[in-house]
C-alpha positions in Angstrom: 90.2 -44.0 217.8 86.8 -45.6 218.4 85.2 -43.5 215.6 87.9 -44.5 213.0 87.4 -48.2 213.7 83.7 -47.9 213.5 84.0 -46.3 210.2 86.2 -49.1 208.9 83.7 -51.7 210.0 80.9 -49.9 208.3 82.9 -49.5 205.1 83.8 -53.2 205.2 80.3 -54.2 205.6 79.2 -52.2 202.6 81.9 -53.6 200.4 80.9 -57.3 201.1 79.3 -58.7 197.9 75.7 -59.9 198.2 75.0 -63.3 196.6 71.9 -63.2 194.3 70.1 -66.3 192.9 69.7 -65.3 189.2 69.8 -68.9 187.7 66.7 -69.8 185.5 64.2 -72.5 186.7 64.9 -75.9 185.3 62.0 -77.1 183.0 61.2 -80.9 183.2 60.6 -82.6 179.9 58.8 -85.9 179.1 61.0 -89.0 179.1 60.9 -91.5 176.3 59.1 -94.1 178.5 56.4 -91.6 179.4 55.9 -90.7 175.8 55.5 -94.4 174.9 52.9 -94.8 177.7 50.9 -91.8 176.4 51.0 -93.1 172.8 49.9 -96.6 174.0 47.0 -95.2 176.0 45.9 -93.1 173.0 46.1 -96.1 170.7 44.0 -98.2 173.0 41.4 -95.5 173.4 41.2 -94.9 169.6 40.8 -98.7 169.0 38.0 -98.9 171.5 36.2 -95.9 169.9 36.6 -97.4 166.4 35.5 -100.9 167.5 32.3 -99.4 169.1 31.6 -97.3 166.0 32.2 -100.2 163.6 30.0 -102.5 165.6 27.2 -99.9 165.6 27.5 -99.6 161.8 27.4 -103.4 161.3 24.3 -103.7 163.5 22.6 -100.8 161.7 23.3 -102.4 158.3 22.0 -105.8 159.5 18.8 -104.2 160.7 18.4 -102.4 157.4 19.1 -105.5 155.4 16.6 -107.5 157.5 14.0 -104.8 157.1 14.4 -104.7 153.3 14.3 -108.5 153.1 11.1 -108.7 155.2 9.4 -106.2 152.8 10.5 -108.1 149.7 9.4 -111.5 151.1 6.1 -110.1 152.3 5.4 -108.6 148.9 6.4 -111.9 147.2 4.2 -114.0 149.5 1.3 -111.7 149.0 1.6 -111.9 145.2 1.5 -115.7 145.5 -1.5 -115.5 147.8 -3.4 -113.3 145.4 -2.8 -115.7 142.5 -3.8 -118.7 144.7 -7.1 -117.1 145.7 -8.0 -116.7 142.0 -7.2 -120.4 141.2 -9.8 -122.0 139.0 -11.4 -125.4 139.3 -10.4 -126.3 135.8 -9.7 -130.0 135.4 -8.0 -129.7 132.1 -5.1 -128.0 133.8 -5.7 -129.1 137.4 -4.1 -128.1 140.7 -0.8 -129.8 141.6 1.8 -129.3 144.2 5.1 -130.5 145.5 7.1 -129.6 148.5 8.8 -126.6 146.8 6.5 -126.1 143.8 2.8 -125.4 143.1 0.9 -125.2 139.8 -2.7 -124.2 139.2 -5.2 -122.8 136.6 -5.6 -119.1 136.7 -7.9 -116.6 135.0 -6.1 -113.4 133.9 -7.5 -109.9 133.7 -8.0 -110.5 130.0 -10.2 -113.5 130.8 -7.5 -115.8 129.4 -7.0 -119.2 131.2 -3.4 -119.7 132.2 -1.4 -122.2 134.1 0.6 -120.4 136.8 3.5 -122.1 138.6 5.7 -121.0 141.5 8.9 -122.9 142.1 12.3 -122.6 143.8 15.5 -123.1 141.8 19.1 -122.2 142.8 17.9 -120.0 145.7 15.5 -118.0 143.5 11.7 -118.1 143.5 10.3 -118.0 140.0 6.8 -117.4 138.6 6.0 -119.3 135.3 2.9 -118.5 133.2 1.6 -120.6 130.3 -1.5 -120.0 128.3 -4.0 -122.8 127.9 -3.8 -122.5 124.2 0.0 -123.2 124.2 -0.6 -126.1 126.6 -3.1 -127.8 124.2 -0.9 -127.2 121.2 2.1 -128.4 123.2 4.0 -125.2 122.6 6.9 -124.3 124.9 6.4 -120.6 125.2 6.3 -119.9 129.0 6.8 -116.5 130.6 9.2 -116.9 133.5 9.8 -114.1 136.0 12.2 -114.0 138.9 10.3 -113.1 142.1 12.7 -113.4 145.0 16.4 -114.2 145.2 18.5 -115.3 148.1 15.9 -117.9 149.2 17.4 -120.7 151.2 14.3 -122.9 151.4 10.7 -123.0 150.3 8.0 -125.4 151.4 4.3 -125.8 150.4 1.8 -127.7 152.4 -1.7 -128.6 151.4 -4.7 -129.2 153.6 -8.1 -130.7 153.0 -11.1 -131.9 155.1 -12.6 -135.3 155.0 -16.4 -135.4 154.7 -18.1 -134.9 158.0 -15.0 -133.9 159.9 -13.8 -130.5 161.1 -10.1 -131.3 161.3 -7.8 -130.5 158.4 -5.4 -133.1 157.1 -2.0 -131.7 155.8 0.0 -133.1 152.9 3.3 -132.3 151.3 2.1 -133.1 147.8 -1.1 -132.6 145.9 -2.4 -134.4 142.8 -4.6 -133.1 140.0 -7.2 -135.8 140.7 -7.8 -134.5 144.2 -9.3 -131.2 143.0 -8.3 -128.0 144.9 -7.0 -128.0 148.4 -8.8 -126.0 151.1 -5.7 -124.3 152.6 -2.2 -123.8 151.4 0.7 -123.0 153.7 3.9 -121.4 152.5 7.1 -121.6 154.6 10.0 -119.6 153.4 13.5 -119.2 154.8 16.0 -116.5 153.8 19.1 -115.4 155.7 18.2 -117.2 158.9 14.8 -115.6 158.9 11.6 -117.7 158.7 8.4 -116.5 157.0 5.0 -118.3 157.0 1.8 -117.4 155.2 -1.5 -119.4 155.0 -3.9 -119.0 152.2 -7.5 -120.2 152.0 -8.8 -121.1 148.5 -12.3 -119.7 148.0 -13.1 -122.0 145.0 -12.2 -125.3 146.8 
């Protein structure tokens, strides 16, 4: 009797079903709010990178423009200086100057006497050249050349020395009857940049 009941218990234990966990793991996906947060953060980061890059490009272009302007102005002022150093003491033309214009006799490479003028008009610096022959014959045949554009302001100053004194006296205008000034100062302004050049006249 004991053996039979034992067998039944064992048989029953073998026929009891075993529960197995075969359900797949649940994968968590992004919610709509999380997606919006990611997109917002990415947009802010992209905007910051673009702003930094754009500012760098603008600064680089400004530096390049300033460098080009400085070279152009330096070359222009040097050209004026060279002409002024070759100014003649020739009373029939005479040396005259205003605050934004200067005119003087000049001897060309072909040994021709000219009247050379520099003046500012509509933010452009011009060089005008007239032959002495045309001046005598009252012919209007000047050669006008644009030297520099984008000039905001141009100012000439003229200095001379009184006899027996070392100090220079500066004037904003110069008349033909006064001869040739000792020193001429040019002050030029373009795109918020200031340029100054001083020229000593050898023939004065």
